[in-house]
C-alpha positions in Angstrom: -111.9 -235.6 197.4 -110.0 -237.9 195.2 -112.2 -240.9 196.3 -115.1 -238.7 194.9 -113.2 -237.7 191.6 -112.1 -241.1 190.3 -115.8 -242.3 189.9 -117.0 -239.2 188.6 -113.3 -238.7 186.3 -113.9 -242.8 184.9 -117.5 -242.8 183.2 -116.6 -239.2 182.1 -113.7 -240.6 180.4 -115.3 -243.6 178.6 -118.3 -241.6 177.3 -115.6 -239.5 175.6 -113.7 -242.3 174.3 -116.3 -244.4 173.1 -119.2 -241.7 172.1 -117.6 -238.1 171.9 -114.5 -239.1 170.0 -116.1 -241.3 167.4 -118.9 -238.7 167.0 -116.8 -236.0 166.6 -114.5 -237.8 164.4 -117.5 -239.2 162.0 -119.5 -235.7 161.4 -116.1 -233.8 160.8 -115.5 -235.7 158.3 -119.3 -235.9 156.9 -119.1 -232.3 157.2 -116.0 -232.0 155.0 -116.6 -234.7 152.8 -120.4 -235.3 152.4 -123.6 -236.1 154.3 -125.8 -239.2 153.3 -128.0 -237.5 150.1 -129.6 -241.1 149.2 -133.6 -240.1 148.1 -135.6 -240.9 151.1 -133.2 -240.5 153.3 -133.2 -237.7 156.2 -129.1 -237.2 156.1 -128.7 -236.3 159.7 -130.5 -238.9 161.7 -128.9 -241.3 159.1 -125.2 -239.9 159.7 -126.1 -240.1 163.1 -126.8 -243.5 163.3 -124.4 -245.8 165.6 -123.3 -248.3 163.0 -122.5 -245.8 160.5 -120.3 -243.4 163.5 -118.3 -246.0 164.5 -117.6 -247.4 161.3 -116.5 -244.2 160.1 -114.6 -243.1 162.8 -112.7 -246.3 162.5 -112.1 -245.5 158.9 -110.8 -242.2 159.5 -108.6 -243.3 162.1 -107.1 -246.5 160.1 -105.9 -243.4 158.0 -103.4 -242.7 160.9 -101.1 -245.7 159.8 -100.0 -243.8 157.7 -98.0 -241.7 159.4 -95.5 -244.5 159.1 -94.2 -242.9 155.5 -93.2 -240.0 157.1 -89.8 -240.8 155.7 -90.7 -242.2 152.2 -92.6 -238.5 152.4 -89.5 -236.5 152.6 -87.3 -239.5 150.2 -89.6 -238.3 147.7 -89.6 -235.0 148.1 -86.1 -233.6 148.2 -85.4 -236.3 145.7 -88.1 -234.3 143.6 -87.1 -231.4 144.0 -83.0 -231.7 144.0 -82.0 -230.3 140.1 -79.4 -232.8 140.5 -81.9 -235.3 139.4 -82.7 -233.4 136.6 -80.5 -235.6 134.6 -82.4 -239.0 135.2 -85.6 -237.3 133.9 -87.6 -234.4 132.3 -90.2 -232.4 134.1 -93.3 -230.9 133.4 -93.9 -232.3 129.8 -97.2 -230.3 128.5 -99.9 -232.8 126.9 -103.3 -233.0 125.8 -106.7 -231.3 125.4 -106.7 -229.8 129.3 -102.6 -228.7 129.0 -102.0 -231.4 131.9 -98.3 -232.5 132.6 -96.2 -235.2 132.3 -92.8 -236.8 133.6 -90.5 -238.7 131.4 -87.8 -241.0 133.5 -85.0 -242.4 131.5 -84.3 -246.1 131.6 -80.7 -246.9 132.2 -77.7 -246.3 130.0 -75.9 -249.7 131.8 -77.0 -252.5 128.9 -79.3 -250.2 126.2 -78.3 -249.6 123.0 -78.7 -246.2 122.3 -80.1 -247.2 118.6 -83.0 -248.9 120.2 -86.0 -247.8 121.4 -86.8 -248.1 125.2 -90.3 -249.4 125.5 -92.7 -247.7 127.3 -94.4 -247.7 130.1 -96.8 -245.3 131.5 -97.7 -244.9 135.5 -101.5 -243.7 136.6 -100.9 -243.0 139.8 -104.3 -243.5 141.9 -105.9 -241.6 144.8 -109.6 -242.5 144.4 -110.6 -240.5 141.5 -110.0 -237.2 144.2 -106.8 -236.6 144.6 -102.8 -237.4 143.3 -100.1 -235.5 141.9 -97.5 -236.9 139.3 -94.4 -235.9 141.9 -95.6 -237.7 144.9 -94.7 -241.1 142.8 -90.7 -240.1 141.3 -89.9 -242.4 143.2 -91.9 -245.1 141.9 -91.0 -244.4 138.3 -87.5 -243.7 138.6 -87.0 -247.1 139.9 -89.7 -248.8 137.1 -86.9 -247.4 134.3 -84.5 -249.2 136.1 -86.1 -252.0 137.0 -87.5 -252.3 133.7 -85.1 -250.8 131.7 -87.8 -248.8 129.9 -88.8 -245.0 129.4 -91.9 -244.2 132.2 -93.7 -241.7 132.2 -96.5 -240.5 134.8 -98.9 -238.1 133.3 -101.2 -235.7 136.0 -105.1 -236.1 135.0 -108.1 -234.3 136.5 -109.5 -235.6 139.2 -112.9 -234.6 141.3 -114.3 -231.8 141.2 -112.1 -230.3 138.2 -113.4 -233.0 136.1 -115.4 -236.8 136.2 -113.9 -240.0 135.4 -115.1 -239.7 131.3 -112.5 -236.5 131.9 -109.8 -238.7 133.6 -110.3 -241.3 130.5 -109.7 -238.3 127.7 -106.8 -237.1 129.9 -104.8 -240.7 130.0 -106.2 -241.5 126.2 -104.3 -237.6 125.5 -101.3 -239.0 127.4 -101.4 -242.0 124.8 -101.7 -239.9 121.7 -98.5 -237.5 122.9 -96.6 -241.1 123.3 -97.6 -241.8 119.5 -96.1 -238.2 118.6 -93.4 -238.3 120.8 -91.1 -241.3 120.3 -89.0 -240.4 118.3 -88.5 -237.2 120.2 -87.7 -238.8 123.4 -86.2 -242.6 122.4 -88.6 -244.7 123.5 -90.9 -247.3 121.4 -94.4 -246.0 120.6 -95.6 -248.9 119.6 -94.9 -251.1 122.5 -96.4 -249.8 125.6 -97.9 -251.0 129.5 -100.1 -249.6 131.4 -99.6 -250.1 134.8 -102.0 -248.2 137.4 -102.9 -248.0 141.7 -106.0 -248.6 143.0 -107.9 -246.1 141.0 -105.2 -245.6 138.4 -105.9 -248.9 137.6 -109.7 -248.9 137.2 -108.4 -246.0 134.6 -105.9 -248.2 133.1 -108.9 -250.6 132.2 -111.6 -248.6 131.2 -109.4 -245.9 128.8 -108.2 -249.2 127.2 -111.5 -250.7 126.9 -113.0 -247.3 125.4 -110.3 -247.4 123.1 -110.7 -250.8 121.6 -115.0 -250.1 121.4 -113.5 -246.7 120.0 -115.4 -244.7 121.7 -116.5 -241.0 120.4 -116.5 -239.8 124.1 -112.7 -239.9 123.7 -113.2 -237.1 121.0 -109.7 -238.8 119.1 -109.4 -238.0 115.9 -110.1 -241.4 113.8 -106.9 -242.0 112.1 -105.1 -241.9 115.3 -107.0 -243.9 117.7 -106.3 -247.2 115.6 -102.5 -246.8 116.4 -102.7 -245.9 120.3 -105.1 -248.8 120.8 -102.8 -251.4 119.0 -99.7 -249.9 120.9 -101.1 -251.0 124.2 -99.5 -254.5 124.3 -100.9 -254.9 128.5 -102.2 -253.5 131.7 -100.4 -254.3 135.4 -103.2 -253.3 137.6 -102.4 -253.0 141.6 -104.4 -253.7 143.8 -107.4 -252.4 141.6 -110.9 -251.6 140.8 -112.6 -252.9 138.3 -116.0 -253.4 139.6 -117.7 -250.0 140.5 -120.9 -251.4 142.1 -119.2 -254.0 143.9 -116.8 -251.5 145.4 -119.8 -249.7 146.4 -120.8 -251.9 148.6 -117.7 -252.3 150.0 -118.1 -248.5 151.1 -121.0 -249.2 152.3 -119.8 -251.7 154.9 -117.3 -249.7 155.5 -119.7 -246.7 156.0 -117.6 -244.5 153.8 -119.4 -244.4 150.7 -120.9 -240.7 150.8 -117.6 -239.4 152.2 -115.8 -241.0 149.3 -114.7 -239.4 146.4 -116.2 -242.2 143.9 -119.7 -241.9 143.5 -119.3 -238.2 142.9 -116.5 -238.4 139.8 -119.0 -241.2 138.9 -122.1 -238.6 138.0 -124.0 -240.9 140.2 -125.1 -244.5 141.4 -126.6 -244.7 137.7 -123.3 -244.4 136.0 -121.8 -247.3 137.7 -122.0 -249.8 134.9 -120.9 -247.2 132.1 -117.4 -246.7 134.1 -117.2 -250.5 135.5 -114.7 -252.3 133.3 -116.5 -255.5 134.0 -120.0 -254.3 132.6 -117.8 -252.9 129.5 -115.8 -256.9 128.6 -119.6 -258.5 128.9 -120.9 -255.7 126.3 -117.8 -256.2 123.7 -118.3 -258.1 120.8 -115.8 -261.5 119.9 -113.6 -259.4 117.1 -113.4 -256.6 120.1 -112.4 -259.1 122.8 -110.1 -260.9 120.4 -108.1 -257.2 120.5 -108.2 -256.9 124.5 -104.5 -256.4 125.5 -103.5 -258.5 128.3 -104.2 -258.1 132.2 -101.6 -258.8 135.2 -103.3 -258.4 138.3 -101.2 -258.1 141.4 -103.4 -257.3 144.8 -102.7 -257.7 148.7 -104.3 -260.2 151.0 -104.4 -258.1 153.9 -106.0 -254.7 151.7 -109.2 -253.6 153.3 -109.5 -250.9 151.2 -110.0 -252.4 148.3 -110.5 -256.4 148.8 -108.5 -258.8 146.7 -111.6 -259.9 145.8 -112.0 -257.2 142.6 -108.6 -258.6 140.9 -110.2 -262.4 142.0 -113.7 -261.5 140.0 -112.1 -259.7 137.3 -109.3 -262.3 136.8 -112.1 -265.0 136.2 -114.3 -262.7 134.2 -111.4 -262.2 131.8 -110.6 -265.7 131.3 -114.3 -266.9 131.2 -114.4 -264.4 128.0 -110.9 -266.0 126.7 -108.5 -262.7 127.5 -105.6 -263.9 128.2 -104.7 -262.6 132.4 -102.2 -263.3 135.3 -103.4 -263.2 138.7 -100.8 -262.9 142.1 -102.1 -262.7 145.4 -99.6 -261.0 147.5 -99.4 -261.8 151.4 -99.3 -259.8 154.1 -99.3 -256.6 151.4 -101.7 -254.0 152.2 -103.2 -251.2 149.4 -100.7 -248.6 150.0 -97.7 -251.2 150.5 -98.1 -252.8 146.9 -97.3 -248.7 145.9 -94.9 -247.0 148.6 -92.6 -250.5 148.9 -92.2 -249.8 145.1 -90.3 -246.7 145.9 -87.0 -247.5 147.3 -85.3 -250.8 147.3 -84.8 -251.3 151.0 -88.6 -251.9 151.8 -90.0 -255.5 152.6 -92.1 -255.9 149.6 -90.0 -253.7 147.0 -88.2 -257.3 145.6 -91.6 -259.5 145.5 -93.9 -257.0 144.3 -90.9 -256.2 141.4 -90.0 -259.7 140.3 -93.5 -260.3 139.1 -93.9 -257.3 137.7 -90.7 -257.6 135.8 -91.4 -261.2 134.5 -95.0 -260.4 132.9 -93.6 -257.2 131.8 -90.9 -259.1 129.8 -94.2 -261.7 129.0 -96.1 -258.6 127.5 -93.4 -257.6 125.0 -92.8 -261.0 123.7 -89.2 -260.9 125.2 -89.6 -264.6 126.5 
């Protein structure tokens, strides 16, 4: 009997692993997050194409590697909920037109005069424009306050489906308006602001800054406040950012995740990709406005498969061609997640190399070296 079972069970096992499992994973992902909806597509036929099935299944299974960050999850969760740590930050400050919350992290007292306001870092987290929460990045913000000797604020913003990218940009602009109004109260320098963003957060930092430089009416900021907000931004530090939406959409197509991704939904469709692309905006700015674009610092891991390092390379080349100051760091062996999670605690593998780049450029942005 055992001799009969073996040749029967082997094909079944192979079939389950090579067909059943990838099809189940891919169809479940598309059912939960979105079927192909391009005009002219028969969505179920497109969804069942072998290439889409296997590429999407691979992309889903790649997420299993995030289980290695379980210990970090416990660390930030316990730190954020520990009331003793409240001496390091102010939690849940309300700001903006939508009543969002931000957390403010104090700079270290050692080596800083209490009479001199600290520079301000605004950290914008990523999450594919559809997820994220300020509490997740409490350790990043805390370490930035320590390493940069700066006040750090980490705001929430309305991710999709609560809002589209324009609403996200408005929320970040509201945060910058709040900073202008609150510098004296919290003893930070409202005129020395550096934006730091990861992934979609880097995109939003760049986009918000360019909207401000271009004085876009759709920000709905009082005209008397907008110049001060714009001039306060000394620079943008982008970590593994997306700067050309169409380029990134093509990368998502190559990975077969473009329909389960939040990106095209948050952008209100493919037709709006140019409007929300920093690369497109830069090309349309006048020379006078280009002269007011602050300096960019771009960091990107060379092993990033979610947002390829070419995103930062191409953006750096464009900025250089337009005579906008930019520094580019390509970090060997760093992936899309490590470039931000390894900033959470000093014993992480890339903590010191990444912070070394950030600290060096941060001082340059503030003109202190």
